[in-house]
C-alpha positions as CSV (number, residue, x, y, z in Angstrom):
1,X,14.8,10.2,-3.2
2,X,14.4,6.2,-4.6
3,X,18.0,5.8,-6.8
4,X,17.9,2.4,-8.9
5,X,18.7,-0.7,-7.0
6,X,22.0,-1.7,-7.0
7,X,22.6,-4.9,-9.3
8,X,23.1,-8.4,-7.4
9,X,27.3,-9.0,-9.5
10,X,27.6,-5.7,-10.6
11,X,31.6,-4.6,-11.2
12,X,32.4,-2.4,-8.8
13,X,34.2,1.0,-9.6
14,X,38.0,-0.7,-9.8
15,X,36.7,-3.9,-12.1
16,X,37.9,-4.5,-15.3
17,X,36.8,-3.2,-18.3
18,X,35.5,-5.2,-21.3
19,X,38.9,-4.5,-23.7
20,X,38.8,-5.8,-27.4
21,X,42.5,-6.4,-28.0
22,X,44.4,-5.8,-31.3
23,X,42.2,-3.3,-32.4
24,X,43.7,0.4,-32.2
25,X,43.1,3.2,-34.7
26,X,45.5,5.1,-33.4
27,X,48.3,2.2,-34.1
28,X,49.5,0.7,-37.3
29,X,50.1,-3.1,-38.0
30,X,51.9,-4.9,-34.6
31,X,55.5,-6.1,-35.3
32,X,55.9,-8.8,-37.7
33,X,52.8,-7.0,-39.7
34,X,49.3,-8.0,-40.2
35,X,47.9,-6.9,-43.7
36,X,45.4,-4.5,-43.6
37,X,41.8,-5.7,-44.7
38,X,40.7,-3.8,-48.0
39,X,37.4,-0.9,-46.5
40,X,35.3,-3.0,-48.7
41,X,35.4,-6.8,-46.9
42,X,35.5,-4.3,-43.1
43,X,31.9,-3.3,-44.9
44,X,30.1,-6.3,-45.6
45,X,31.4,-8.4,-42.5
46,X,29.9,-5.2,-40.9
47,X,26.9,-5.8,-42.3
48,X,26.2,-9.5,-41.8
49,X,27.3,-9.1,-38.6
50,X,24.8,-6.3,-37.9
51,X,22.3,-8.2,-39.9
52,X,22.7,-11.2,-37.6
53,X,22.5,-8.9,-34.3
54,X,19.2,-7.8,-35.6
55,X,17.8,-10.7,-36.7
56,X,18.5,-12.3,-33.4
57,X,16.9,-9.2,-31.0
58,X,13.9,-9.9,-34.0
59,X,13.4,-13.5,-33.1
60,X,14.8,-13.9,-29.8
61,X,13.2,-10.7,-27.8
62,X,10.4,-9.9,-30.1
63,X,11.8,-6.3,-30.6
64,X,9.6,-5.2,-34.1
65,X,7.6,-7.8,-33.9
66,X,4.1,-9.1,-32.4
67,X,5.8,-11.4,-29.9
68,X,3.6,-11.6,-27.0
69,X,5.1,-12.5,-23.1
70,X,5.8,-15.8,-22.2
71,X,3.3,-17.1,-19.9
72,X,5.7,-20.0,-18.3
73,X,3.3,-21.7,-17.0
74,X,1.7,-19.8,-14.7
75,X,-2.1,-20.2,-14.2
76,X,-3.9,-17.2,-12.6
77,X,-7.9,-17.7,-12.1
78,X,-11.0,-16.9,-9.5
79,X,-9.9,-20.2,-7.9
80,X,-5.6,-19.1,-7.6
81,X,-6.1,-17.8,-3.5
82,X,-6.6,-21.3,-3.0
83,X,-2.7,-22.1,-3.4
84,X,-1.3,-18.7,-1.3
85,X,-0.8,-21.1,2.1
86,X,2.2,-19.1,3.5
87,X,3.7,-21.8,5.5
88,X,6.8,-19.7,6.5
89,X,5.1,-16.5,7.5
90,X,3.2,-18.8,9.3
91,X,5.5,-20.5,11.1
92,X,7.0,-17.0,11.9
93,X,3.7,-15.0,13.1
94,X,1.2,-17.2,13.7
95,X,-1.3,-19.3,12.0
96,X,-3.5,-17.7,9.8
97,X,-6.9,-17.0,11.5
98,X,-9.1,-18.5,8.2
99,X,-9.0,-19.3,4.5
100,X,-7.3,-16.4,2.5
101,X,-10.4,-14.3,1.0
102,X,-10.5,-12.8,-2.6
103,X,-10.8,-9.5,-3.1
104,X,-14.0,-8.2,-5.6
105,X,-10.9,-6.2,-7.9
106,X,-10.0,-9.1,-10.1
107,X,-9.7,-8.8,-14.2
108,X,-10.8,-11.6,-16.4
109,X,-9.8,-10.2,-19.9
110,X,-8.1,-11.9,-22.9
111,X,-5.1,-9.4,-22.5
112,X,-4.8,-9.7,-18.7
113,X,-5.5,-11.8,-15.8
114,X,-5.6,-10.1,-12.4
115,X,-6.4,-11.6,-8.8
116,X,-5.7,-9.9,-5.1
117,X,-6.4,-12.1,-1.8
118,X,-5.7,-11.3,2.0
119,X,-4.6,-13.8,4.9
120,X,-5.4,-12.4,8.4
121,X,-2.7,-14.1,10.6
122,X,-3.5,-15.3,14.0
123,X,-4.0,-12.0,16.7
124,X,-1.8,-11.7,20.1
125,X,-2.2,-9.8,22.6
126,X,0.7,-8.0,23.4
127,X,2.6,-7.5,26.5
128,X,4.3,-4.8,28.2
129,X,8.3,-4.9,28.3
130,X,8.5,-6.2,31.9
131,X,6.0,-9.0,30.5
132,X,4.0,-9.2,34.5
133,X,0.4,-8.5,32.6
134,X,-1.3,-8.3,29.0
135,X,-0.8,-4.7,28.2
136,X,-4.6,-4.5,27.0
137,X,-3.3,-3.6,23.5
138,X,-3.2,-6.4,20.7
139,X,-1.9,-7.1,17.5
140,X,-1.9,-8.8,13.8
141,X,-0.4,-8.8,10.4
142,X,-2.2,-9.3,7.2
143,X,-0.2,-10.6,4.3
144,X,-1.6,-9.6,0.9
145,X,-1.3,-11.5,-2.8
146,X,-1.3,-9.9,-6.4
147,X,-0.8,-12.0,-9.1
148,X,-1.2,-11.3,-12.5
149,X,-0.7,-13.1,-16.1
150,X,-0.5,-10.1,-18.6
151,X,-1.2,-12.0,-22.2
152,X,-0.8,-9.6,-24.7
153,X,2.3,-6.8,-23.4
154,X,5.5,-7.3,-22.0
155,X,5.3,-6.1,-18.3
156,X,9.0,-5.9,-18.3
157,X,9.5,-2.5,-18.7
158,X,6.4,-0.9,-16.4
159,X,8.0,-3.1,-13.8
160,X,11.2,-2.0,-13.3
161,X,9.8,1.6,-14.0
162,X,7.9,0.9,-10.6
163,X,11.1,0.2,-9.0
164,X,12.0,4.1,-8.9
165,X,8.6,5.0,-7.0
166,X,8.7,7.4,-3.9
167,X,5.0,6.5,-2.8
168,X,2.8,3.5,-3.5
169,X,-0.9,4.0,-2.1
170,X,0.0,6.8,0.3
171,X,2.5,5.4,1.7
172,X,6.1,6.5,1.1
173,X,9.3,3.5,0.1
174,X,11.6,4.0,2.2
175,X,14.5,1.9,0.2
176,X,14.7,-0.7,-2.8
177,X,17.2,-4.3,-2.5
178,X,17.1,-6.3,-5.5
179,X,16.2,-10.4,-4.6
180,X,18.8,-12.6,-6.7
181,X,17.5,-15.5,-8.1
182,X,14.0,-14.7,-8.0
183,X,11.8,-14.8,-11.7
184,X,13.4,-13.0,-14.3
185,X,13.7,-9.8,-11.8
186,X,12.6,-8.8,-8.1
187,X,12.3,-6.6,-5.4
188,X,11.9,-6.3,-1.5
189,X,10.7,-2.6,-0.9
190,X,10.7,-1.6,2.5
191,X,8.0,0.7,3.3
192,X,7.7,4.0,5.7
193,X,5.2,2.2,7.7
194,X,7.5,-0.8,8.5
195,X,5.3,-3.0,6.1
196,X,6.8,-4.4,3.3
197,X,6.7,-6.4,-0.1
198,X,8.2,-8.5,-2.8
199,X,7.3,-8.2,-6.7
200,X,8.8,-10.5,-8.9
201,X,8.4,-10.3,-13.0
202,X,8.8,-13.9,-14.2
203,X,8.1,-13.5,-18.1
204,X,3.9,-12.6,-19.0
205,X,3.5,-12.8,-14.9
206,X,3.8,-10.3,-12.0
207,X,3.3,-11.7,-8.4
208,X,3.5,-9.1,-5.6
209,X,3.1,-10.5,-1.7
210,X,3.0,-7.4,0.8
211,X,3.4,-8.1,4.6
212,X,1.8,-5.4,7.1
213,X,0.9,-5.3,10.9
214,X,-1.7,-3.5,12.7
215,X,-2.4,-2.1,16.6
216,X,-5.5,-2.3,18.8
217,X,-5.9,-1.0,21.6
218,X,-8.6,-2.0,24.7
219,X,-12.3,-1.8,24.1
220,X,-11.8,-0.5,28.3
221,X,-9.5,1.1,30.2
222,X,-7.0,-0.5,32.5
223,X,-8.7,0.8,36.0
224,X,-6.6,3.8,36.3
225,X,-8.6,6.0,34.1
226,X,-7.2,5.5,30.7
227,X,-5.9,3.5,28.0
228,X,-2.8,1.6,28.9
229,X,0.6,2.8,27.7
230,X,1.0,2.1,23.8
231,X,3.0,-0.5,23.2
232,X,6.1,-0.9,20.2
233,X,4.9,-1.4,16.6
234,X,5.8,-5.0,16.3
235,X,9.0,-5.8,14.5
236,X,8.9,-6.4,10.5
237,X,12.4,-6.4,8.8
238,X,12.7,-10.0,10.8
239,X,10.8,-11.6,9.0
240,X,11.1,-10.2,5.4
241,X,13.3,-14.0,4.9
242,X,10.1,-15.8,5.1
243,X,8.3,-13.1,2.7
244,X,10.9,-13.7,0.0
245,X,10.7,-17.8,0.8
246,X,6.6,-17.7,0.6
247,X,6.5,-15.9,-2.5
248,X,9.1,-18.4,-4.2
249,X,6.0,-21.1,-2.8
250,X,3.3,-18.5,-4.0
251,X,5.4,-18.5,-7.5
252,X,5.8,-22.6,-8.2
253,X,2.1,-23.1,-6.4
254,X,1.4,-20.7,-9.2
255,X,2.8,-22.7,-12.0
256,X,1.7,-26.1,-11.1
257,X,-2.2,-25.7,-9.2
């Protein structure tokens, strides 16, 4: 079961708690005596404080109002995929085999803009552990980007809820980790099939970058009456830093493109 990720910088169980000094309803005035403030004055001060807090919430966060999410300068259009370069992943797993391709389920609506695109990296021939000869198997990686710009409603509540999912598109979620200093809130999801995805919300923008790997057997046998031995699936966790780095660069490109 996936639990809420631990927040970076959250106090531990032995950490200090918030303490308001000088106020204990079970004690009288401190030594030397402080005069008690009349109840009416306390009530008036409390009402003013509550009003100030409510005003801050309404105008700062849109509570009870019609505040739209801040676009933060993001642009999500039909040509958004041209901004997907993925330099860090390209250096780590092989250069993209072609330009990013745009999928057909994009949305262009006054309330929501969404684009999806994929990048296939160069296919590599897998060698067995002894490295003497090619195994006949080939492997490759694919990255997919989903960029959304919400213009009418704040996507953050739904985004936060997504961090508790135990399954996405039929694949179980193995674990969820917070990614610090990326957008307003970001998660790294490690899937049970060893694919990875970084999900970020920043104002009205939601960006998801996913890295998957695949294995393909040879078309013919190896002359020994059957397919060669299956080799290990490519290691994925080594590339989580590259995935996070490219997510950061994609977000910059979406703000300047």
